[in-house]
BAFI-303255 format. One line per field, with one value per residue: x, y, z of N, C-alpha, C in turn; residue number from 1; residue in one letter. Coordinates in steps of 0.1 Angstrom, whole numbers. Example, Ala and Ser with C-alpha at 12.3 -4.5 7.8 and 13.67 -1.06 7.14 Angstrom:
// BAFI-303255
n.u <- (132  128)
n.v <- (-57  -22)
n.w <- (78  71)
ca.u <- (123  137)
ca.v <- (-45  -11)
ca.w <- (78  71)
c.u <- (132  129)
c.v <- (-33  0)
c.w <- (78  79)
resi <- (1  2)
resn <- (a  s)
// end
This chain:
// BAFI-303255
n.u <- (1339  1322  1338  1339  1312  1311  1329  1314  1292  1307  1313  1292  1286  1274  1272  1295  1291  1288  1293  1274  1276  1254  1253  1246  1253  1280  1302  1297  1298  1325  1340  1333  1344  1371  1376  1380  1359  1347  1325  1296  1263  1234  1212  1178  1161  1179  1189  1165  1156  1177  1173  1150  1126  1100  1105  1103  1083  1086  1098  1124  1139  1156  1174  1186  1199  1216  1232  1243  1259  1279  1290  1299  1324  1341  1365  1352  1328  1295  1262  1228  1199  1168  1143  1110  1116  1108  1088  1059  1060  1076  1094  1102  1115  1136  1150  1158  1175  1194  1207  1218  1236  1253  1268  1284  1274  1270  1250  1215  1189  1157  1124  1093  1074  1048  1039  1015  1015  1010  1016  1031  1017  1031  1036  1038  1061  1079  1078  1091  1116  1125  1126  1146  1168  1169  1178  1202  1221  1241  1240  1237  1207  1190  1164  1139  1117  1089  1075  1078  1085  1062  1044  1029  1005  1013  1043  1065  1058  1047  1069  1087  1073  1071  1099  1107  1094  1105  1131  1129  1123  1148  1162  1191  1197  1180  1163  1152  1141  1135  1133  1155  1158  1175  1167  1145  1159  1175  1158  1151  1176  1181  1161  1159  1174  1194  1215  1209  1199  1202  1189  1207  1200  1202  1212  1204  1214  1249  1273  1287  1269  1247  1259  1262  1237  1235  1233  1242  1247  1247  1230  1232  1211  1191  1204  1230  1228  1207  1220  1241  1226  1214  1236  1245  1225  1227  1252  1249  1230  1247  1266  1250  1243  1266  1281  1303  1311  1326  1332  1350  1374  1364  1362  1387  1388  1406  1407  1381  1381  1399  1385  1369  1388  1393  1376  1386  1382)
n.v <- (252  272  283  263  263  289  285  268  284  303  288  290  307  329  322  307  278  257  222  199  168  141  118  85  67  57  47  58  85  88  80  101  123  116  120  147  165  194  196  177  164  148  123  121  101  80  75  66  45  27  20  6  21  46  75  110  109  114  93  87  99  89  73  92  108  90  84  110  112  94  103  129  127  125  141  165  190  189  187  181  164  169  163  175  183  163  167  185  205  234  239  213  205  224  215  190  197  211  191  178  198  198  176  184  190  213  224  223  208  218  211  221  205  179  146  139  150  177  212  226  251  283  299  282  268  289  296  273  275  299  291  272  288  305  288  277  299  303  281  268  271  256  263  245  247  231  237  233  206  193  199  224  246  272  277  295  322  313  300  322  338  321  316  342  346  325  334  358  347  338  319  307  299  291  264  250  224  206  223  231  250  275  302  305  299  321  342  335  338  364  378  370  375  356  327  305  272  245  215  190  176  147  150  176  211  217  221  245  260  262  278  302  310  321  304  292  268  234  204  168  152  123  111  98  77  62  56  40  19  10  2  -19  -38  -43  -54  -78  -90  -93  -111  -133  -139  -144  -123  -94  -82  -64  -31  -4  12  3  2  -13  -41  -35  -7  1  -8  10  33  31  33  60  74  77  58)
n.w <- (480  471  451  432  424  413  392  376  369  354  331  314  286  264  230  231  238  266  264  279  288  296  322  336  354  376  360  334  340  350  328  310  324  324  297  296  299  315  331  340  336  350  337  339  328  322  348  360  343  347  372  370  371  365  345  353  372  398  412  417  437  458  444  427  446  457  435  430  453  448  424  430  440  419  397  385  376  388  377  386  375  387  380  385  410  428  446  455  473  480  501  508  484  484  507  498  477  491  504  482  474  496  491  472  447  420  405  394  375  369  361  344  334  338  349  337  313  312  319  348  370  364  386  408  401  401  428  439  428  440  466  466  458  479  499  489  477  457  440  408  392  367  349  335  308  294  271  243  244  253  234  233  219  209  214  218  229  253  265  268  286  308  313  320  344  359  359  373  398  405  390  373  347  316  302  273  260  230  209  183  165  150  146  164  188  188  193  219  233  229  241  267  299  307  307  280  275  253  240  225  193  173  140  139  144  151  177  172  155  172  191  176  176  200  222  254  266  259  261  263  272  274  254  252  270  257  234  243  253  230  215  231  228  200  199  213  196  174  183  186  160  148  138  137  168  182  187  173  193  217  252  272  296  316  314  321  348  357  358  380  400  400  418  443  463)
ca.u <- (1327  1317  1347  1334  1299  1314  1335  1303  1285  1315  1313  1280  1290  1266  1280  1305  1283  1293  1288  1272  1271  1246  1256  1235  1259  1294  1311  1295  1303  1339  1345  1332  1353  1384  1378  1383  1347  1349  1313  1287  1250  1228  1199  1167  1157  1190  1189  1152  1156  1187  1167  1137  1116  1096  1111  1094  1071  1090  1100  1138  1146  1166  1184  1193  1207  1227  1241  1251  1269  1290  1296  1305  1338  1349  1372  1344  1317  1283  1248  1219  1185  1159  1129  1103  1119  1104  1078  1051  1063  1089  1104  1108  1125  1148  1157  1165  1186  1204  1214  1227  1246  1262  1276  1293  1267  1271  1238  1204  1179  1143  1115  1079  1065  1043  1037  1002  1016  1006  1026  1027  1014  1044  1037  1043  1075  1087  1080  1101  1129  1128  1129  1159  1178  1171  1185  1216  1220  1251  1238  1231  1194  1187  1149  1135  1103  1086  1065  1080  1085  1048  1036  1020  1001  1021  1053  1075  1053  1045  1082  1092  1066  1076  1113  1109  1089  1115  1143  1126  1124  1161  1168  1203  1197  1167  1164  1141  1143  1124  1136  1169  1157  1184  1159  1138  1168  1180  1148  1152  1188  1181  1150  1161  1187  1200  1221  1199  1204  1195  1191  1212  1192  1209  1208  1202  1226  1260  1277  1291  1257  1239  1266  1259  1223  1236  1231  1253  1249  1241  1230  1229  1200  1192  1210  1242  1222  1200  1230  1248  1216  1212  1249  1246  1216  1233  1264  1243  1225  1258  1272  1240  1242  1280  1287  1314  1304  1335  1332  1363  1375  1357  1371  1392  1385  1415  1403  1369  1385  1406  1375  1365  1399  1393  1367  1392  1380)
ca.v <- (248  284  285  253  268  300  280  263  296  309  280  294  319  330  321  297  270  245  209  192  154  136  105  78  59  61  44  68  98  87  80  114  131  112  126  161  174  200  194  167  164  135  122  115  89  70  71  59  32  18  15  0  30  55  89  121  105  116  80  83  108  82  69  104  113  80  86  122  110  87  112  141  124  126  154  172  198  180  192  170  165  166  163  187  184  151  171  198  214  241  237  199  205  231  206  179  203  215  179  176  208  194  166  190  193  227  229  214  210  217  212  224  195  170  132  137  157  192  221  231  266  289  305  272  265  301  295  263  281  309  284  266  298  310  278  276  310  302  269  271  265  256  261  239  248  220  241  225  192  188  203  235  251  284  275  305  332  307  298  335  342  312  319  355  343  317  342  367  340  335  309  312  296  286  253  249  213  203  231  235  260  286  315  304  300  334  350  332  343  379  384  366  379  345  317  296  258  238  200  185  166  141  156  190  220  213  230  259  267  266  289  314  315  327  294  291  255  223  192  156  146  109  105  89  65  55  52  29  8  5  -5  -32  -47  -46  -63  -91  -96  -97  -124  -144  -142  -147  -111  -88  -75  -55  -18  3  21  -3  3  -26  -44  -27  7  3  -9  22  43  29  38  75  80  79  47)
ca.w <- (473  463  439  422  418  405  380  368  363  344  319  306  279  252  218  233  247  273  261  291  285  307  326  343  365  379  349  323  345  352  315  304  331  319  284  297  301  328  338  335  342  350  329  347  321  324  362  363  336  353  385  367  375  354  345  354  380  412  417  418  446  465  434  423  457  459  424  432  463  441  413  435  443  406  395  375  382  386  378  387  370  398  375  390  424  436  456  451  484  477  512  507  473  489  516  490  469  500  506  471  475  506  486  462  435  417  397  392  364  375  350  347  328  347  344  330  300  313  325  361  370  365  399  417  398  406  443  442  424  450  479  464  458  493  507  484  467  446  432  394  389  353  349  322  304  285  262  231  247  255  222  235  206  206  225  221  239  266  270  272  298  319  316  327  358  366  361  384  410  408  381  367  333  311  294  264  251  220  197  180  154  153  147  177  199  188  200  234  238  228  249  281  305  313  297  274  273  242  240  212  186  162  127  141  145  159  188  166  150  183  196  168  180  213  232  263  271  251  269  255  277  275  241  254  276  247  224  249  254  216  212  238  221  187  201  217  184  165  188  184  146  143  133  145  179  189  181  174  205  229  264  277  310  325  314  329  361  360  360  394  408  400  427  455  472)
c.u <- (1321  1325  1343  1321  1302  1320  1324  1295  1294  1316  1302  1282  1282  1275  1291  1300  1291  1286  1287  1267  1264  1249  1245  1240  1274  1303  1310  1301  1319  1346  1345  1342  1367  1387  1379  1371  1348  1337  1304  1274  1245  1216  1189  1162  1167  1190  1176  1152  1166  1182  1154  1125  1112  1103  1100  1082  1075  1093  1115  1146  1158  1178  1192  1203  1219  1237  1250  1262  1281  1298  1303  1319  1347  1354  1364  1333  1304  1270  1239  1205  1176  1145  1122  1105  1115  1094  1071  1053  1076  1099  1110  1118  1137  1156  1165  1177  1197  1213  1223  1239  1257  1272  1286  1287  1267  1259  1227  1196  1165  1133  1100  1069  1060  1040  1025  1003  1012  1018  1022  1024  1028  1046  1043  1057  1084  1089  1090  1115  1134  1133  1143  1170  1180  1179  1200  1218  1230  1250  1232  1218  1191  1172  1145  1120  1100  1075  1066  1079  1071  1039  1025  1017  1010  1033  1061  1070  1052  1059  1088  1086  1070  1090  1115  1104  1099  1128  1141  1126  1138  1168  1180  1204  1183  1170  1151  1142  1132  1125  1151  1169  1165  1176  1151  1147  1174  1171  1149  1165  1188  1171  1151  1174  1193  1206  1210  1206  1195  1198  1195  1203  1200  1203  1205  1215  1236  1263  1280  1278  1248  1246  1263  1245  1223  1234  1244  1256  1241  1242  1227  1216  1201  1199  1221  1237  1215  1210  1237  1239  1215  1224  1250  1237  1221  1244  1259  1237  1236  1265  1263  1240  1256  1286  1298  1308  1313  1336  1346  1363  1368  1366  1375  1387  1393  1411  1391  1372  1392  1397  1371  1375  1399  1385  1373  1390  1391)
c.v <- (260  286  275  258  280  296  275  274  302  301  283  307  319  330  311  286  259  233  202  178  149  121  98  69  63  59  55  81  98  87  94  124  128  117  141  170  180  199  184  169  150  135  115  102  78  65  62  45  22  12  7  8  40  69  99  119  107  103  77  93  101  78  80  108  103  82  99  120  103  96  124  139  124  140  162  179  190  188  180  173  160  165  176  189  173  155  183  208  221  239  223  199  212  223  196  185  207  203  176  185  204  183  171  193  208  233  218  218  208  220  215  215  185  157  131  145  172  199  226  246  273  295  295  268  277  300  284  268  291  302  278  277  305  301  277  287  309  289  273  264  267  253  257  242  239  224  235  210  186  193  214  242  263  285  287  316  326  304  311  339  334  315  332  353  335  325  352  360  336  325  315  309  291  275  251  237  211  212  233  244  272  300  316  306  314  344  348  339  358  385  380  370  368  335  308  282  252  223  196  175  160  146  170  199  215  224  245  266  271  278  302  319  321  317  294  277  245  210  180  149  131  102  95  76  56  49  39  17  1  -3  -18  -42  -52  -56  -77  -98  -101  -110  -135  -149  -145  -135  -106  -79  -64  -42  -12  12  16  -3  -12  -29  -36  -12  10  1  3  33  43  35  53  81  81  68  38)
c.w <- (464  451  428  416  409  392  371  361  352  330  309  299  266  239  219  242  254  268  274  288  298  310  334  354  367  367  338  328  345  338  308  311  326  305  284  298  315  337  332  342  343  341  337  341  324  339  365  356  342  365  383  372  364  356  347  363  395  419  421  427  453  456  429  433  458  447  426  443  457  432  418  439  430  404  383  382  378  388  378  383  381  393  379  405  433  447  450  462  482  489  512  495  477  498  508  483  479  503  495  471  485  501  476  449  432  410  397  380  370  364  354  341  339  341  335  316  300  319  338  360  372  379  409  414  403  421  447  439  435  463  478  465  472  502  502  473  455  438  419  392  375  352  335  320  293  275  248  233  248  244  225  221  201  216  228  231  253  273  275  285  310  323  323  342  366  369  373  398  414  400  374  352  329  301  286  255  241  208  195  168  157  155  160  188  200  195  215  239  238  238  264  287  313  303  293  271  262  244  226  206  174  149  128  141  154  169  183  162  162  190  189  171  194  225  241  269  262  259  259  260  278  263  244  261  266  237  230  250  240  212  218  232  208  189  205  204  174  170  185  169  140  137  141  156  186  181  182  186  217  241  268  291  319  325  322  344  366  364  375  403  409  411  441  466  473)
resi <- (1  2  3  4  5  6  7  8  9  10  11  12  13  14  15  16  17  18  19  20  21  22  23  24  25  26  27  28  29  30  31  32  33  34  35  36  37  38  39  40  41  42  43  44  45  46  47  48  49  50  51  52  53  54  55  56  57  58  59  60  61  62  63  64  65  66  67  68  69  70  71  72  73  74  75  76  77  78  79  80  81  82  83  84  85  86  87  88  89  90  91  92  93  94  95  96  97  98  99  100  101  102  103  104  105  106  107  108  109  110  111  112  113  114  115  116  117  118  119  120  121  122  123  124  125  126  127  128  129  130  131  132  133  134  135  136  137  138  139  140  141  142  143  144  145  146  147  148  149  150  151  152  153  154  155  156  157  158  159  160  161  162  163  164  165  166  167  168  169  170  171  172  173  174  175  176  177  178  179  180  181  182  183  184  185  186  187  188  189  190  191  192  193  194  195  196  197  198  199  200  201  202  203  204  205  206  207  208  209  210  211  212  213  214  215  216  217  218  219  220  221  222  223  224  225  226  227  228  229  230  231  232  233  234  235  236  237  238  239  240  241  242  243  244  245  246  247  248  249  250  251  252  253  254  255  256  257  258  259  260  261  262  263  264  265)
resn <- (m  i  d  r  r  a  a  f  h  a  l  h  r  s  g  r  p  l  l  l  p  n  a  w  d  h  a  s  a  a  a  l  a  a  r  g  h  p  a  i  g  t  t  s  l  g  v  a  a  t  a  g  l  p  d  g  a  a  a  t  a  g  e  t  l  a  l  a  r  r  l  a  r  l  p  v  l  l  s  v  d  v  e  a  g  f  s  d  d  p  a  e  v  a  g  y  v  t  e  l  a  g  l  g  v  v  g  i  n  l  e  d  g  r  p  d  g  t  l  a  e  p  e  s  v  a  d  t  i  a  a  v  k  a  a  v  p  d  l  f  v  n  a  r  t  d  t  w  w  l  g  v  a  d  p  l  p  e  a  l  a  r  a  r  a  y  r  a  a  g  a  d  g  i  f  a  p  g  t  v  d  p  a  t  l  r  v  l  t  e  r  l  d  a  p  v  n  a  l  y  q  p  g  g  p  g  l  a  e  l  g  r  a  g  v  a  r  v  s  t  g  s  l  l  f  r  a  a  l  g  a  a  v  e  a  a  d  a  v  r  t  g  g  v  a  v  a  a  g  l  p  s  y  a  e  v  q  g  l  v  a  t  d  g  d)
// end
């Protein structure tokens, strides 16, 4: 297990970013693993929406754990989005993450945004990070700060201050979704002594340009889930109107069945 966690750490290289696609169920994760991605993450929005629950509201602890149990059997390194930890108690979060780690999870994503649109006190987030790292020292903790995501008036200084506090508490990486501006990302990568994670945005910089800004990891977040949902609706509309509903490269029935077989059951 330690070797797998070390391998995940090693995939984070400034200038040569890991593309971490985010899955929401077994089929999406298995399909991504089959395409050769060495690591995948989960998307909290996809997990929540699939279960008919709200995202970011600490409502999906059970669903997230159940999904991790299924995905951990796939031949891929797995990082799990645990929102803000599903609890305000650092000890409870550490216990939950320890259970994930026992399943084979090699990393987590832990955010400081709250359901009411505010940011948590950085000290409380740092306490949670410290508790998690004390419980599972070699787990990759990707600390997400939502200063851009929540529209803080002057996000960069706030992000730097929070990132330094989270890093001092033991965070292994810093995630700053909401900005793909190369100059801003360059400031983050140059001033923080930790791998920086960017969230890919359609129409924004690609993997190579983000790498030139020093980024070490690029996540797709909920993009793949939303793309799949949109494609399903479009296909249904096309069938109803008599249009062409079959997209090029659509997996066959047998191919999807084959994904199930990869989990060892």
